[in-house]
TIVEX-703964 format. One record per residue: y, x, z of N, C-alpha, C, CB in turn. Coordinates in steps of 0.1 Angstrom, whole numbers, plus 5000, padded with zeros to 4 digits. Atoms other than C-alpha are relative to their C-alpha. Glycine has a CB too. Layout:
BEGIN
YXZYXZYXZYXZ...
REM end
This chain:
BEGIN
501350075001509749785264498950115003499849944986501149924997506349925274499250044988499149935011501049955010504150145252498649995006500350154996501450024996500450055255499250094992499649864999501049925007497450255245499950145006500450014986500349874995496450615248500150114989498750015007500149885009496650965232499150105006501450054996500849894995494351255235500950125004499050054989499249884996495651575252500550074988499350095010499449935011498051755230500949914991499050074992499350105009499451435213501149935008499049904994499050074992501951345240501349994993500250085013498850015008504851415216500049884991500250134992500150115009503551145193500249875009498549994994499750124991503550895223501549995002499250025013498650014998507150995230500849954988500550145004499450055012508150945194499849854998499550074988500350145001506450605194500849925011498549975002499250064990508250515227501449974995500050085013498750025005511550565210500149894990500550134993500050115010510550335182499949865007498750014991500250134993509450055206501349975007498850015009498750034993512650095226501149954991500550135007498950045009514750035195499649884991500350124991500450105009512849755179500249865005498550014996499950144996513349375180498649944997501149934993501350055003509749335168498950085008499750004985501149924994506549535174499450094990498949905006500649905009504449815160498850055006501150114997501249924995501250015163499950124991498749914999500249885007500350365153498650055005501150115003501449954998496750495150499850124992499049894996500449875006495450845142498650035003501050115004501449954998491950965136500050144996499049914991500349865004490851325135498550025000500750105010501449975002487551415121499149895005499650135006500950114997486151065126500249945014498650045000499850054986487451005162501549975002499550105011498650034998490650835173500650095010500149855006499349914991493151065189501449935005500350134994498850074996496150825190499849854997501350054992500150155002496050445196501249955009498649945004498950044993499450315205500549864994501150104999499450135005501149965203501049965011498949904998499050064991504049775218500949914993500850125007499150095006506749525213499549864999500550054987500250155002506549165201499449974987501249925002500650045013504149025175500749874995498549975002499350135004506048685175500849975013499049894996499250044989508448505198499149975012500949884996500850034988506948515233498550054999499949865002501449955001503748695220500050154999499349944987500049865000503249055229499150064989499650065013500949935009501749305204498950055008500850114992501249954993498249395214499250104991499149885004500849905008495649645203499449944988498850055009500750065011494149385180501049924990499049905005499050075008497449255164499950054986501450025006500149985015497249225126501449994995499049914993498850015007500149285103499849994985500950125003500050005014500949215067500350144995501049894994499949865004500549545049500950024989498650064997499249985012502749475019499350104991501550045004500649915010502249764995499050105006501150074993501149934995499949935019498749954995500049995015501150065007497549695002499550084988500449864996500449925012497649914971499150115003501350054993500949894997495950194989498649955003500550075013501350074998493149954999499449974986500149875008500550035013492849844963499650124992501149924992500449885007492850194950498750065005501250115003501349964994489950264974498949934993500049985015501050085006487949984959499850044985500449855000500149965014488750094923499350144999501450004994500749875000487650444932498549985002500650105011501550034998484350304945499449954988499949905012500550055012483950114913499850114989500849894994500149895009484650434894498750095003501250095001501249934996481950614914498749934996500050035015501150085004479550334906499850004984500149865005500150005015480150394868500549874994498650024996499550125005481850054864501350004994499949895010498649995004485350174857500350154997501049945010499749865004486550484839501550014998499250044987498549995001490250594843500450044986500550095010499749955013490150754809499749904988499350134997500350105010488850444791501149914998498749935005499050105003491050194773499849885008500049974985500150124992491849894794499449894991501549955004500550105009491049684763498450004999500650014987501550005000487349794766499549905010499550145003500450094989487049594798500749864998500350065013499250125000489749334791500649994986501250015011499650005014490049274753501349944997499049934992498750065002493049054755501250095003500249875008499049904997495049344769500550084988499650095011499649925012495149504735501249954992498850014990498950065007497949274724501350085002500249855005498649945000501549394717499950155001500749945012500049855001500549754710499450075011501450044998500649944989498549814741498550034998500149915012501449995002495149864725499450145005499749994985500549874996494950234734500550045014500550114990499649974987496450214769498850035009500949895006501149984991494050384794500249945014499750155001500050054987493150254828501050085009498649995006499249914992494950554843501549975000499850144996498650035001498350444831500349875007500449984985499850124991497950104848500050045014498849904997500149974985496950264881501150105004498650065002499049904996499650544880501449954997499750134992498750065001502550304873500850054988500850025012499349955012503350434838499849904988499550144996500450095011502150134817501249924994499049905004498850065005505649984814500049855000500250044985500050144997504949634827500449965014498549944997499650024986506949614859500349865004501250085002499950144996507549244858499349914989501649965001500750095009506048934842501049924992499049905008499150075009507648764812499149894993500650094989498950064992508148464815499650005015500349864995500350014986508348414853499049895002501349965008501150094997505248244866499949995015498750044993500250004986504148134901499450135005499149885004500449874995503848454921498650005005500950045011501450004993500548354938498949984990500049905011501150035009498648284906499650134992500549894989500549875005496748604898499649984985498850055007500550015014495148474866501149974990499049884999498950035009498248334850500950124997500949885005499149885002500248644856499250114993500450065014500749915007497448864844499949974985498550015005500050045014497148664812501350034993499749854999498749975006500948694806500250154998501149945009499849865002500849064811499150064989499650085013500949965011497949104787500749984986498749925000499350035012500148944760501350074999500249854999498649954999503349124770500150144994500550005014499749875006504949414752500650095011500949994988499549914990505649714775501550034998499350135001498549975001509349804783500250144993500650005013500049875006508550164771498650044995500650115010501349955004505850354754499150045012500150124990500849974988503050354780499750155001498749934999500349864997502650694797501250094999499050054991498949925001506150814789501050005011500749974987499150014989507950694820499249955012501249904997500650054988506950624856501049915007499550115010499250094992508350324875499049915008500949914991500950074991506850144905499849864995500650015014500450145005505049824894499749925013498850004990500150054987505749644927498949895002501349955005500950125000503849314920499050014989500749875000500950005011502349364886498850095001500750034987501149924998500149644897498849925006500350125011501050084994498249384917499349914990500649925011500650095010497749134889499150084990501149934992500849925009496549414866498750055006500850124995501249954993494149564892499049895003500450075013500850124997492849224901499149974988500849885005500750045012491949144865499050114996501049974989500949895004490449484858498749995009500750145002501150014991488249454889499149884997500449995015500850125004487149104879499350024988501049884999500749985013486349204844498750095001500950064990501149915000484049484855498949975011500550145003501050044990482349314885499849855001500650045014500150154999482848934881500549955013498649974998499650054987484348924916501550025001499350095011498549974997487948894929500150115010500649875005499949884992489349184948499949975015501450064998500250044986489448994981498550015004500549865003501449994997485648964980499550155000499249924989500449865000485349334970500450085012500550064987499549944988487549444999499049975012501449965003500950044989485349245022498650064999499849855001501449965002481949345008499850154999499449934988500249865002482549705000500650095011500650054987499349924990484949815027500049955014501550024995499750054986485749585056498749975008500849874999501250044992482349435066499150125003499349894993501049894997480149745061500550105011499850084987499449904991482549955083500749945012500950094992499550074988483649695108501550015001499450065012498549995000487349705097500649875001500450084988499250124999489749435107501050004989500749985014499249995012491149415072499649904990499850154993500350125009491449125047501050004989500049875008499250045011492749055013499749864996499850104987500350145001492948685013499749955015498949964991500150024985493548585050500149855003501050075008499950144997492648235062501149975010498749955007498950044991495448045080499750005015500649874996500450004986493448035112500050145006498649955001500049874995493648415115501450045005499450114990498649974995496648515137500550134994500150015015499449885006499048765121501450015006500149994984498649984995502348915134501049944991500350155002498950075007505448725124501050114995500749905008499149905006507548935100501449965002499750014985498650024998511248975106500850114993500449995015499149905007514049145086501050055010500649934988498949944992516249385105501349974993499850165002498750035006519949325100500350114989501150015011499749915011521049475067498850044991500750125005501149965008517549495053500249984985498749935004499950015015517449555015499050094994501450034995500949925007515149694989500750094990498949914993499549915010515549974964501350075004500249934987498849944995518050174984500550124992499850035015499649895008518050464960500849954987498750084995499550055013519250234931501549975001499249884996498650035000522950224923500449924987500850135000499750075013522850074887499749855002499150064989500250144998523449704889499249934989501449935001500950065011521849624855498650025004500450074987501449984996518649774867499649935013499650155001500350084988518949594900499549864996501350005009500550135004518449274881498650014996500949954988501449985003515149414869499250005013499850134992500750004987514249484905499849865006500850095010500150144995515049124914498949924993501349934998501150065007512649014887498650055005500150024985501249944995510049254900499549935013500150155002500450054987510049124936500149855002500950075010500050155000510848754929500549945013498749954996499450054987512748714962499050005011500449864997501050014990509548764982500650055014498850084997499649944987511248995008501449955004500150154998498750064996514448785009499849885010500849954988500250134992512848495028498950025010499749894990501050004990511048495061498949894997500649985013501050115003509448165050499050044990500749884995500949955010507948325019499050105005500750054988500949894996506548635034499149975012500850135003500850044989505248465065499149884997500949965012500750125003503648175047498550034999500449944987501549985001499848125050499650014986499349885007500349995015499848075012500150144995500949914992499949875004501148425007498950095005501450065005501049924995498648585030498649964995500049985016501350055004495848375016499750024985499849865003500150005015496448444979499450124993501449984995500749885005494548774975501050074990498749964993499149935008497648944961499850155002501549965003500449864998496449294955501150105000499150044988498949914999499949444953500650005014501149964990499350004987500949344988499649895010501449984998500450114992499049065005499050025011499649894992501149984990496449235027500650005014499450144997499750014985496449195065499050095007499949855005500949924993495049445089500650065012499450114991499449934988495449645121500250154996499049995012499849865002496650005124498750085001501050055010501349934998493250115136499149984988499249945012500850025012491549955106500550094988500049864996499549925011493850135082499850155002501549974998500249864997493650475099498550034998500450045014501449985002489850435099499650004985499249895008500250005015489850345062500350144994500949894994499649875006491650665053499150125006501450045003501049904994489250865077498749994992499849975015501250025008486350715058500150064986499649864999499749945013487950815025500050155000501349944994499949854999488851165036498750075002501050035012501349944996485351235049498949984990499649955013501050025011483551125017499149895003499350124998501050104997481950825033500249874992500249965015499850115009483450575008499850044985501449945002500249955013483550774976499650155000501349974991500349865001482151114965501250084999499150034988498849915000484451414969500650014986499650135005499549995014484751444931500849884996498950034990499350135003485851084927501350005007499249885002498850004992488351114955501050104994499750035015499149905006489751434940500749954987499250134997499450055012490251264907501049895003498849934991499150114997491950964923501350055007499349905009498949964992494251174944500750134994499650035014499249895007495351444918501249934994499250074990498850065005498751394902499749944986501150114999500150075013498651144873501349964995499149875001498650025005502351074872500950045011500349844997498949964990505551204889501350004993499650135006498650005005509251194884500949905007500049974985499050104994512250974891499749874994501550054997500350145004511450604890501149964989500049915012499150035011512950484857500849875003499249974987499350124996514050164874500850025013499149885001499550004987514650244910500750145004498949985010499449874997515850614909499450075012501549985002500649944989513450704936499050114996499349905010501149905004511251024934498649945003500250135008501350064999507650924928498950104997499849884991501249925004504251094926498849915003500050145007501250094999501050894920498750064995500349874992501449985005497350944917499649874993499050045012500550125006495150654906500149895010498550014995499750114991496850384927500450055014498849925002499549944987497550624957501350064998498950105005498849915000500950764965499550135005501049935010500249874996500951134969501250065007499550094988498949944994503051374989501250024990499650145006498950005009506551364974501250085006500549864997498849914995509951554976500849945012500950024989499250064989511351305001499249985013500649864996500849994988508651355027499449875005500950045011500750124996506951015026498850025008499649924987501349974992503751175039500250125009498950034990499849904989505351405065500750124995498750045005499349885003506951745066499350074988500150095012500549945013506551955034498850095003501150094994501149924997504052185051498949935008500450125007501150084993501951905067498750014993500549865002501149995008499551885039500449964986498849915005499650035014500451915002499049914993500150134992501050095006497251714994500049865006498650065001499950134993498351415015500049894989501349995008500050125008497751075000499949885008498850004990500150124992497950715010500849894992500650015014499150095006500350425004500949945011499349894992499050064991503550295021500149864997501350084999499850155003504549935024501549965003499149925009498650054998507849745023500349985014500249874992499550024986509849755055499650105010499549875005500349894991508250065070498650045002500649975012501449964998504450065069499750134993499149894996500449875006502850405062498650035004501050125005501449984998499150475058499550114991499249864998500549905009497350775046499250115007501150074993500849894995495551105052500650144997498649994995499749865003496151475055498650075000500950075012501449965000492751585043499750145004499549984986500249864996493151955048499950025015501050094994500049994985493651885085499149905007501549985005500950104994491051615090500749885006499250075010499350114993493651355099500349884991501450065005499650135007494350995089500849925010498749924995499050074991497050765102500449874994501250095002499450125004498550425100501149955010498949894998498950064992501850285112500249864994501350084999499750145004502249905110501149945009498749915001498950064993505249695121500349864994501250094999499550135006506649345117501549994999499549895009498649995002510249455117500350084987500750065012499749935013511349535081501350075001500049904988498749935000513949805079500250064986500050115011499749945013515649945048499650155000501549984996500549875001514250275035501050115004499550034987499049904998517550465038500450025015501249984991499749994986517850395075498850005009500949895005501250014992514250375086499350135002499049904993500649864998512950695102498849995009501150095007501150024990510150535123498750084996499749865001501349935003507050655104500250154998499549944987499849865002508650985094500150075014501350024993500049934987509351065131498650015006500949925010501449994995505750985140499250114993499349874998500749905008504451205112500550145004500149984985499549874995506751485123499450045013501650005001500649984986505451455159498550034998500249895009501549985002501851445146499850144994499449904990500049865006502551765125500150105011501150014990499849914989503751935157498850015009501249975008501150014991500851815177498750064995499749865004501349965007498051895152500050144995499749904989
REM end
Protein backbone atom coordinates (compact mmCIF):
# COMPACT_ATOMS: atom_id res chain seq x y z
CA UNK A 1 0.00 0.00 0.00
CA UNK A 2 1.07 3.56 -0.66
CA UNK A 3 2.27 5.94 2.03
CA UNK A 4 0.93 9.46 1.58
CA UNK A 5 2.11 12.73 3.07
CA UNK A 6 5.51 14.23 3.65
CA UNK A 7 8.39 14.50 6.10
CA UNK A 8 10.95 17.24 6.56
CA UNK A 9 14.58 16.45 5.67
CA UNK A 10 16.14 14.26 8.32
CA UNK A 11 12.92 12.38 9.09
CA UNK A 12 13.12 9.88 6.24
CA UNK A 13 13.62 7.04 8.74
CA UNK A 14 10.21 7.84 10.25
CA UNK A 15 8.63 7.56 6.82
CA UNK A 16 10.34 4.19 6.32
CA UNK A 17 9.05 2.91 9.67
CA UNK A 18 5.55 4.13 8.80
CA UNK A 19 5.76 2.39 5.42
CA UNK A 20 6.41 -0.92 7.18
CA UNK A 21 3.29 -0.35 9.29
CA UNK A 22 1.09 0.39 6.30
CA UNK A 23 2.47 -2.59 4.43
CA UNK A 24 1.45 -4.88 7.29
CA UNK A 25 -1.98 -3.50 8.15
CA UNK A 26 -5.44 -4.54 7.07
CA UNK A 27 -6.70 -1.11 8.11
CA UNK A 28 -5.18 2.34 8.03
CA UNK A 29 -3.17 4.74 10.15
CA UNK A 30 -1.67 8.21 10.39
CA UNK A 31 1.33 9.66 12.19
CA UNK A 32 1.88 13.34 12.85
CA UNK A 33 4.82 15.08 14.53
CA UNK A 34 5.27 18.75 15.43
CA UNK A 35 8.56 20.32 16.40
CA UNK A 36 8.54 23.72 18.06
CA UNK A 37 5.14 24.57 16.62
CA UNK A 38 5.64 23.35 13.04
CA UNK A 39 4.75 20.00 11.46
CA UNK A 40 7.77 17.89 10.51
CA UNK A 41 5.97 14.59 9.82
CA UNK A 42 2.50 14.16 8.29
CA UNK A 43 1.94 10.61 7.05
CA UNK A 44 -1.11 8.50 6.35
CA UNK A 45 -2.11 5.39 4.41
CA UNK A 46 -4.22 2.28 4.24
CA UNK A 47 -7.97 1.96 4.53
CA UNK A 48 -10.41 3.94 6.67
CA UNK A 49 -13.27 1.58 5.80
CA UNK A 50 -14.07 -0.99 3.14
CA UNK A 51 -13.36 0.73 -0.16
CA UNK A 52 -12.53 4.04 1.54
CA UNK A 53 -8.86 5.12 1.59
CA UNK A 54 -7.35 6.83 4.62
CA UNK A 55 -6.80 10.52 3.86
CA UNK A 56 -5.09 13.44 5.53
CA UNK A 57 -8.39 14.35 7.20
CA UNK A 58 -9.48 10.88 8.35
CA UNK A 59 -10.69 10.86 11.94
CA UNK A 60 -10.27 7.96 14.32
CA UNK A 61 -11.78 6.97 17.66
CA UNK A 62 -9.06 7.77 20.20
CA UNK A 63 -10.18 5.35 22.91
CA UNK A 64 -8.10 6.19 26.00
CA UNK A 65 -6.17 8.82 24.09
CA UNK A 66 -9.28 10.74 25.14
CA UNK A 67 -7.96 10.78 28.71
CA UNK A 68 -5.08 13.03 27.66
CA UNK A 69 -7.56 15.47 26.12
CA UNK A 70 -9.60 15.44 29.33
CA UNK A 71 -6.47 15.86 31.46
CA UNK A 72 -5.69 18.94 29.38
CA UNK A 73 -9.11 20.45 30.10
CA UNK A 74 -8.80 19.69 33.80
CA UNK A 75 -5.36 21.34 33.87
CA UNK A 76 -6.92 24.40 32.24
CA UNK A 77 -9.61 24.46 34.92
CA UNK A 78 -6.89 24.16 37.56
CA UNK A 79 -5.06 27.13 36.05
CA UNK A 80 -8.34 29.09 36.19
CA UNK A 81 -8.64 28.35 39.91
CA UNK A 82 -11.77 26.22 39.50
CA UNK A 83 -10.20 22.89 40.47
CA UNK A 84 -7.48 22.06 42.99
CA UNK A 85 -5.81 18.61 42.84
CA UNK A 86 -5.11 18.75 46.58
CA UNK A 87 -8.69 19.59 47.52
CA UNK A 88 -11.15 16.90 48.59
CA UNK A 89 -13.46 15.72 45.83
CA UNK A 90 -16.37 16.15 48.24
CA UNK A 91 -15.81 19.91 48.33
CA UNK A 92 -16.97 20.06 44.72
CA UNK A 93 -19.19 16.97 44.74
CA UNK A 94 -20.66 16.47 48.24
CA UNK A 95 -22.28 13.12 47.46
CA UNK A 96 -18.83 11.63 46.81
CA UNK A 97 -18.11 11.69 50.55
CA UNK A 98 -20.20 8.51 51.01
CA UNK A 99 -18.65 5.15 51.94
CA UNK A 100 -15.55 6.59 53.57
CA UNK A 101 -14.45 8.82 50.67
CA UNK A 102 -14.89 12.18 52.43
CA UNK A 103 -11.15 12.92 52.46
CA UNK A 104 -10.24 11.60 48.99
CA UNK A 105 -8.41 14.35 47.06
CA UNK A 106 -8.96 15.12 43.39
CA UNK A 107 -5.42 13.93 42.68
CA UNK A 108 -6.28 10.33 43.62
CA UNK A 109 -9.16 10.31 41.13
CA UNK A 110 -6.93 11.64 38.35
CA UNK A 111 -3.93 9.40 39.13
CA UNK A 112 -5.91 6.13 39.17
CA UNK A 113 -5.41 5.39 42.87
CA UNK A 114 -8.96 6.01 44.18
CA UNK A 115 -9.96 2.32 44.09
CA UNK A 116 -13.11 2.60 41.94
CA UNK A 117 -12.13 0.67 38.79
CA UNK A 118 -15.66 -0.49 37.94
CA UNK A 119 -19.23 0.54 38.70
CA UNK A 120 -21.38 -1.41 41.15
CA UNK A 121 -24.04 -2.33 40.08
CA UNK A 122 -23.59 -2.52 36.31
CA UNK A 123 -25.37 0.35 34.60
CA UNK A 124 -25.72 1.42 30.94
CA UNK A 125 -22.19 2.30 29.85
CA UNK A 126 -23.22 5.46 27.98
CA UNK A 127 -25.01 7.08 30.92
CA UNK A 128 -22.45 9.42 32.50
CA UNK A 129 -24.74 10.72 35.23
CA UNK A 130 -26.01 7.35 36.43
CA UNK A 131 -22.50 5.90 36.60
CA UNK A 132 -21.15 8.96 38.41
CA UNK A 133 -23.95 8.75 40.98
CA UNK A 134 -23.21 5.06 41.56
CA UNK A 135 -19.50 5.73 42.01
CA UNK A 136 -20.22 8.51 44.50
CA UNK A 137 -22.07 6.00 46.67
CA UNK A 138 -19.61 3.16 46.16
CA UNK A 139 -16.99 1.94 48.61
CA UNK A 140 -13.46 1.74 47.11
CA UNK A 141 -11.84 -1.66 46.62
CA UNK A 142 -8.83 -0.45 48.63
CA UNK A 143 -7.89 2.49 50.82
CA UNK A 144 -7.62 5.34 48.31
CA UNK A 145 -4.05 6.28 47.54
CA UNK A 146 -2.52 2.95 48.60
CA UNK A 147 -2.62 1.16 45.22
CA UNK A 148 -2.58 2.19 41.58
CA UNK A 149 -4.77 0.48 38.98
CA UNK A 150 -5.94 1.80 35.66
CA UNK A 151 -9.55 3.02 35.86
CA UNK A 152 -10.37 2.28 32.23
CA UNK A 153 -13.93 3.63 32.08
CA UNK A 154 -14.62 5.02 35.54
CA UNK A 155 -11.93 7.69 35.15
CA UNK A 156 -14.26 9.22 32.57
CA UNK A 157 -17.39 9.21 34.71
CA UNK A 158 -15.49 10.72 37.62
CA UNK A 159 -13.76 13.39 35.54
CA UNK A 160 -16.99 14.29 33.76
CA UNK A 161 -18.83 14.85 37.02
CA UNK A 162 -15.97 16.83 38.55
CA UNK A 163 -15.85 19.12 35.53
CA UNK A 164 -19.61 19.55 35.58
CA UNK A 165 -19.61 20.42 39.27
CA UNK A 166 -17.01 23.18 38.87
CA UNK A 167 -18.18 24.63 35.54
CA UNK A 168 -21.80 23.61 35.01
CA UNK A 169 -20.78 22.23 31.59
CA UNK A 170 -20.28 18.75 30.21
CA UNK A 171 -16.78 17.79 29.09
CA UNK A 172 -17.76 17.64 25.44
CA UNK A 173 -18.66 21.31 25.54
CA UNK A 174 -15.45 22.15 27.41
CA UNK A 175 -13.29 20.28 24.89
CA UNK A 176 -14.98 22.21 22.09
CA UNK A 177 -14.93 25.65 23.72
CA UNK A 178 -11.54 25.56 25.46
CA UNK A 179 -9.45 23.44 23.12
CA UNK A 180 -10.82 22.47 19.72
CA UNK A 181 -12.51 25.60 18.36
CA UNK A 182 -10.02 28.23 19.64
CA UNK A 183 -7.13 26.33 18.06
CA UNK A 184 -8.81 24.89 14.97
CA UNK A 185 -8.38 21.26 16.03
CA UNK A 186 -10.42 18.51 14.38
CA UNK A 187 -11.19 16.98 17.76
CA UNK A 188 -14.53 16.13 19.37
CA UNK A 189 -15.85 14.54 22.53
CA UNK A 190 -19.41 13.77 21.50
CA UNK A 191 -19.38 13.26 17.75
CA UNK A 192 -22.55 13.66 15.65
CA UNK A 193 -23.44 10.64 13.47
CA UNK A 194 -23.04 12.81 10.36
CA UNK A 195 -19.28 13.20 10.98
CA UNK A 196 -17.34 10.44 9.15
CA UNK A 197 -14.97 8.35 11.28
CA UNK A 198 -12.69 5.45 10.36
CA UNK A 199 -14.28 2.04 10.91
CA UNK A 200 -12.59 0.14 13.72
CA UNK A 201 -11.51 -3.46 13.23
CA UNK A 202 -9.90 -5.99 15.52
CA UNK A 203 -6.75 -7.75 14.34
CA UNK A 204 -6.87 -11.55 14.66
CA UNK A 205 -6.16 -12.54 18.24
CA UNK A 206 -6.83 -9.08 19.66
CA UNK A 207 -7.22 -9.07 23.44
CA UNK A 208 -6.86 -6.67 26.33
CA UNK A 209 -4.75 -6.81 29.50
CA UNK A 210 -1.98 -8.91 28.00
CA UNK A 211 0.19 -8.53 31.12
CA UNK A 212 -2.48 -10.20 33.27
CA UNK A 213 -2.25 -13.92 34.07
CA UNK A 214 -4.56 -14.16 37.10
CA UNK A 215 -8.01 -15.38 36.00
CA UNK A 216 -9.80 -14.05 39.07
CA UNK A 217 -8.60 -10.53 38.36
CA UNK A 218 -9.43 -11.00 34.68
CA UNK A 219 -13.07 -11.11 35.74
CA UNK A 220 -12.52 -7.66 37.26
CA UNK A 221 -11.12 -6.48 33.91
CA UNK A 222 -14.22 -7.78 32.17
CA UNK A 223 -16.34 -5.68 34.52
CA UNK A 224 -14.13 -2.67 33.85
CA UNK A 225 -14.42 -2.77 30.06
CA UNK A 226 -17.99 -4.15 29.84
CA UNK A 227 -17.33 -5.88 26.52
CA UNK A 228 -16.77 -2.62 24.66
CA UNK A 229 -13.70 -3.86 22.79
CA UNK A 230 -15.18 -7.30 22.12
CA UNK A 231 -17.71 -6.07 19.59
CA UNK A 232 -17.23 -4.13 16.39
CA UNK A 233 -20.87 -3.12 16.61
CA UNK A 234 -20.40 -1.49 20.04
CA UNK A 235 -17.20 0.41 19.37
CA UNK A 236 -18.30 1.54 15.89
CA UNK A 237 -21.75 2.67 16.95
CA UNK A 238 -22.78 6.32 16.53
CA UNK A 239 -24.17 6.08 20.06
CA UNK A 240 -20.71 5.30 21.48
CA UNK A 241 -19.04 8.14 19.59
CA UNK A 242 -21.80 10.56 20.52
CA UNK A 243 -22.01 9.82 24.23
CA UNK A 244 -19.25 12.16 25.48
CA UNK A 245 -17.45 9.30 27.23
CA UNK A 246 -14.44 11.04 28.74
CA UNK A 247 -12.53 7.78 29.23
CA UNK A 248 -12.46 6.77 25.59
CA UNK A 249 -15.03 8.29 23.24
CA UNK A 250 -13.22 11.22 21.60
CA UNK A 251 -12.66 11.38 17.86
CA UNK A 252 -9.87 13.26 16.11
CA UNK A 253 -7.10 13.30 13.53
CA UNK A 254 -3.44 12.59 14.15
CA UNK A 255 -2.64 16.20 13.26
CA UNK A 256 -5.13 17.51 15.81
CA UNK A 257 -3.68 15.38 18.58
CA UNK A 258 -0.05 16.19 17.77
CA UNK A 259 -0.98 19.87 17.65
CA UNK A 260 -2.79 19.57 20.99
CA UNK A 261 0.38 18.29 22.67
CA UNK A 262 2.44 20.95 20.91
CA UNK A 263 0.15 23.60 22.39
CA UNK A 264 0.46 21.99 25.81
CA UNK A 265 4.23 21.62 25.61
CA UNK A 266 4.71 25.24 24.56
CA UNK A 267 2.58 26.72 27.36
CA UNK A 268 -0.18 27.95 25.06
CA UNK A 269 -2.93 26.02 26.86
CA UNK A 270 -1.82 26.06 30.49
CA UNK A 271 0.96 27.92 32.36
CA UNK A 272 4.26 26.10 32.76
CA UNK A 273 3.74 25.66 36.50
CA UNK A 274 0.34 24.04 36.03
CA UNK A 275 1.70 21.70 33.36
CA UNK A 276 4.63 20.77 35.59
CA UNK A 277 2.17 19.92 38.36
CA UNK A 278 0.01 17.82 36.02
CA UNK A 279 2.95 15.91 34.55
CA UNK A 280 4.98 15.13 37.66
CA UNK A 281 4.66 11.66 39.17
CA UNK A 282 1.52 11.29 41.28
CA UNK A 283 1.39 7.48 41.17
CA UNK A 284 3.53 4.64 39.90
CA UNK A 285 3.95 0.93 40.33
CA UNK A 286 2.52 -2.34 39.08
CA UNK A 287 -1.18 -2.16 38.28
CA UNK A 288 -3.00 -3.91 41.14
CA UNK A 289 -5.44 -5.46 38.67
CA UNK A 290 -3.60 -5.73 35.34
CA UNK A 291 0.02 -6.39 36.44
CA UNK A 292 1.25 -3.73 33.99
CA UNK A 293 3.87 -1.12 35.01
CA UNK A 294 2.19 2.29 35.36
CA UNK A 295 3.21 5.86 35.99
CA UNK A 296 0.69 8.69 36.09
CA UNK A 297 0.51 12.41 36.50
CA UNK A 298 -2.88 14.11 36.87
CA UNK A 299 -4.63 12.17 34.13
CA UNK A 300 -1.57 11.96 31.89
CA UNK A 301 0.51 8.85 31.37
CA UNK A 302 4.22 9.42 31.94
CA UNK A 303 7.35 7.72 30.63
CA UNK A 304 7.41 4.19 32.06
CA UNK A 305 9.74 1.18 32.30
CA UNK A 306 8.21 -0.53 29.24
CA UNK A 307 8.90 2.34 26.85
CA UNK A 308 5.37 3.53 26.16
CA UNK A 309 6.78 6.96 25.31
CA UNK A 310 9.82 5.88 23.37
CA UNK A 311 13.37 4.77 24.13
CA UNK A 312 14.55 5.34 27.68
CA UNK A 313 16.74 8.28 26.68
CA UNK A 314 14.17 9.93 24.40
CA UNK A 315 12.88 12.24 27.12
CA UNK A 316 12.39 11.21 30.78
CA UNK A 317 9.81 14.02 31.04
CA UNK A 318 7.61 12.58 28.27
CA UNK A 319 3.87 12.63 28.87
CA UNK A 320 0.68 11.86 26.98
CA UNK A 321 -1.83 9.04 26.77
CA UNK A 322 -2.11 5.83 24.80
CA UNK A 323 -5.31 4.23 23.57
CA UNK A 324 -6.68 0.71 23.24
CA UNK A 325 -5.53 -1.08 20.13
CA UNK A 326 -2.40 0.96 19.50
CA UNK A 327 -2.99 4.72 19.54
CA UNK A 328 -0.18 6.79 21.09
CA UNK A 329 -0.21 10.55 21.66
CA UNK A 330 2.13 12.77 23.63
CA UNK A 331 5.13 15.04 23.87
CA UNK A 332 8.86 15.04 24.49
CA UNK A 333 8.99 18.51 26.01
CA UNK A 334 12.77 18.69 26.41
CA UNK A 335 13.12 18.18 22.66
CA UNK A 336 10.27 20.40 21.53
CA UNK A 337 8.43 17.45 19.98
CA UNK A 338 4.84 16.27 20.04
CA UNK A 339 3.36 13.30 18.20
CA UNK A 340 0.23 11.27 17.51
CA UNK A 341 -0.28 7.83 16.00
CA UNK A 342 -3.87 6.88 15.19
CA UNK A 343 -5.14 3.68 13.63
CA UNK A 344 -8.36 1.77 13.09
CA UNK A 345 -6.80 -1.70 13.40
CA UNK A 346 -6.73 -2.79 17.04
CA UNK A 347 -3.74 -4.95 17.93
CA UNK A 348 -2.95 -6.57 21.28
CA UNK A 349 -0.31 -4.74 23.31
CA UNK A 350 2.10 -7.67 23.54
CA UNK A 351 2.40 -7.96 19.73
CA UNK A 352 1.84 -4.34 18.67
CA UNK A 353 5.12 -2.58 17.88
CA UNK A 354 3.74 0.09 15.54
CA UNK A 355 3.88 3.21 17.71
CA UNK A 356 7.08 2.07 19.42
CA UNK A 357 8.82 1.65 16.06
CA UNK A 358 7.74 5.14 15.04
CA UNK A 359 8.98 6.68 18.29
CA UNK A 360 12.28 4.83 17.96
CA UNK A 361 12.69 6.22 14.43
CA UNK A 362 11.70 9.69 15.64
CA UNK A 363 14.30 9.44 18.40
CA UNK A 364 16.97 8.64 15.83
CA UNK A 365 15.86 11.44 13.52
CA UNK A 366 15.52 14.15 16.15
